[in-house]
C-alpha positions as CSV (number, residue, x, y, z in Angstrom):
1,X,60.8,44.0,11.4
2,X,61.6,46.7,13.9
3,X,58.5,45.8,16.0
4,X,59.5,42.2,16.0
5,X,63.0,43.1,17.3
6,X,61.5,45.3,20.1
7,X,59.1,42.6,21.1
8,X,62.0,40.1,21.3
9,X,64.0,42.4,23.5
10,X,61.0,43.0,25.8
11,X,60.4,39.2,26.0
12,X,64.1,38.6,26.8
13,X,64.2,41.3,29.6
14,X,61.0,40.1,31.2
15,X,62.3,36.5,31.2
16,X,65.6,37.6,32.8
17,X,63.9,39.5,35.5
18,X,61.6,36.6,36.3
19,X,64.6,34.1,36.4
20,X,66.6,36.5,38.6
21,X,63.8,36.5,41.2
22,X,64.8,33.0,42.3
23,X,68.0,34.5,43.9
24,X,70.1,31.3,43.3
25,X,71.2,28.4,45.5
26,X,72.7,30.5,48.3
27,X,69.7,32.7,48.9
28,X,68.2,32.4,52.4
29,X,65.3,30.0,52.4
30,X,62.4,29.2,54.6
31,X,61.1,32.8,54.9
32,X,57.5,31.8,54.4
33,X,55.2,31.3,57.4
34,X,54.3,27.6,57.9
35,X,51.1,26.7,59.6
36,X,52.8,24.4,62.1
37,X,55.4,26.9,63.3
38,X,57.8,29.8,62.4
39,X,60.0,29.3,59.3
40,X,63.8,29.6,60.0
41,X,66.0,31.0,57.2
42,X,69.0,29.0,56.2
43,X,72.0,29.4,53.9
44,X,73.5,26.7,51.7
45,X,77.1,26.1,52.6
46,X,77.7,23.2,50.2
47,X,75.6,21.1,47.8
48,X,76.8,18.5,45.3
49,X,76.9,14.9,44.1
50,X,80.2,13.5,45.2
51,X,80.3,13.4,49.0
52,X,82.7,11.1,50.9
53,X,79.6,9.6,52.7
54,X,78.6,6.2,51.2
55,X,75.7,5.7,53.7
56,X,72.6,7.9,53.8
57,X,72.1,10.1,57.0
58,X,71.2,13.5,58.3
59,X,72.8,15.2,61.2
60,X,73.3,18.4,63.2
61,X,76.7,20.0,63.7
62,X,77.0,22.1,66.9
63,X,80.8,22.8,67.2
64,X,83.9,23.6,65.2
65,X,85.3,20.2,65.9
66,X,82.2,18.4,64.6
67,X,82.3,20.6,61.5
68,X,85.9,19.8,60.8
69,X,85.1,16.0,61.1
70,X,82.2,16.4,58.7
71,X,84.2,18.5,56.3
72,X,87.1,16.0,56.3
73,X,84.7,13.1,55.6
74,X,82.7,15.2,53.0
75,X,85.9,15.9,51.0
76,X,87.8,12.7,51.8
77,X,88.0,12.0,48.0
78,X,89.6,15.4,47.3
79,X,93.2,16.5,47.9
80,X,93.8,19.0,49.3
81,X,90.7,19.1,51.5
82,X,89.1,22.6,51.4
83,X,88.9,24.4,54.7
84,X,85.5,24.5,56.4
85,X,83.8,27.9,56.7
86,X,84.3,30.0,59.9
87,X,81.0,29.8,61.7
88,X,79.9,31.1,65.1
89,X,78.4,28.0,66.7
90,X,77.2,30.1,69.7
91,X,74.7,31.6,67.2
92,X,73.6,28.6,65.1
93,X,74.0,25.1,63.8
94,X,74.9,23.3,60.6
95,X,72.3,20.8,59.2
96,X,73.7,18.1,56.8
97,X,71.8,15.7,54.6
98,X,73.5,12.9,52.7
99,X,71.8,10.5,50.3
100,X,74.6,7.9,50.3
101,X,76.1,6.2,47.3
102,X,73.9,5.9,44.2
103,X,74.7,3.9,41.0
104,X,74.2,6.9,38.6
105,X,73.6,10.6,38.3
106,X,70.1,12.0,38.5
107,X,69.8,11.7,42.3
108,X,69.6,14.7,44.6
109,X,68.9,15.5,48.3
110,X,67.8,18.9,49.6
111,X,66.9,20.7,52.8
112,X,63.6,22.2,51.7
113,X,62.5,23.9,54.9
114,X,63.2,24.4,58.6
115,X,60.4,25.3,60.9
116,X,60.6,26.0,64.6
117,X,57.7,24.3,66.2
118,X,57.6,24.8,70.0
119,X,60.9,23.6,71.5
120,X,62.2,21.8,68.4
121,X,63.3,22.5,64.8
122,X,61.6,20.4,62.1
123,X,63.7,19.9,59.0
124,X,62.0,18.8,55.8
125,X,64.2,16.9,53.4
126,X,63.4,16.0,49.8
127,X,65.0,13.4,47.6
128,X,65.0,13.1,43.9
129,X,65.6,9.9,41.9
130,X,66.0,9.7,38.1
131,X,62.8,8.8,36.2
132,X,62.5,5.7,33.9
133,X,64.4,6.3,30.7
134,X,66.0,9.5,31.9
135,X,69.5,10.1,30.5
136,X,71.9,10.4,33.5
137,X,75.6,10.3,34.2
138,X,76.9,6.7,34.3
139,X,79.0,7.1,37.4
140,X,78.7,6.6,41.1
141,X,77.3,9.6,42.9
142,X,76.7,10.6,46.5
143,X,74.4,13.6,46.7
144,X,74.5,16.0,49.7
145,X,73.3,19.3,51.0
146,X,74.8,21.2,54.0
147,X,73.2,24.4,55.4
148,X,73.8,27.0,58.1
149,X,71.0,28.2,60.4
150,X,71.4,31.2,62.7
151,X,69.4,30.5,65.9
152,X,68.6,32.1,69.2
153,X,69.0,28.7,70.9
154,X,71.6,26.5,69.1
155,X,71.0,23.7,71.6
156,X,67.4,23.3,70.4
157,X,66.3,19.7,69.5
158,X,66.1,18.9,65.7
159,X,63.8,16.4,64.0
160,X,64.1,15.4,60.4
161,X,61.2,14.6,58.1
162,X,61.9,12.1,55.3
163,X,65.5,11.6,56.1
164,X,67.2,8.2,55.4
165,X,68.8,8.1,58.9
166,X,69.1,10.7,61.6
167,X,72.3,10.6,63.6
168,X,72.2,13.5,66.0
169,X,69.6,15.9,67.2
């Protein structure tokens, strides 16, 4: 009995340590070397499923004014609108990916990686759709992911991979 209890505690501790290794949603990403360029770390600013964007698109935000416009539209369905974060745009850019309106839950969009390849950043976007028979929320959703990148050259060109529509680079 005592041996079973000790084994259960060890199993629980090992499981918790393995799960904590993921570091959560706000952990810097993109730290691995990519064969086509140097990975750029980024930090999640916001991620969710109820954006004020009904159409899918991806974009780059390079100024405080652009961030305020994005933030106001992102949270247009929420009162009061939360304040955007204070960011030093002379040191980086915001990348935003919006999936657009979807008929149910179970959808997601994510910035997977950012790689500097020569004189441009390549942003890889992934999208998730619910599988057949999957039980999901029966409500309209609008998934999004907004990230911050610190860069040596914030004016660098940006190219999105697998993004519904790219507005600005």
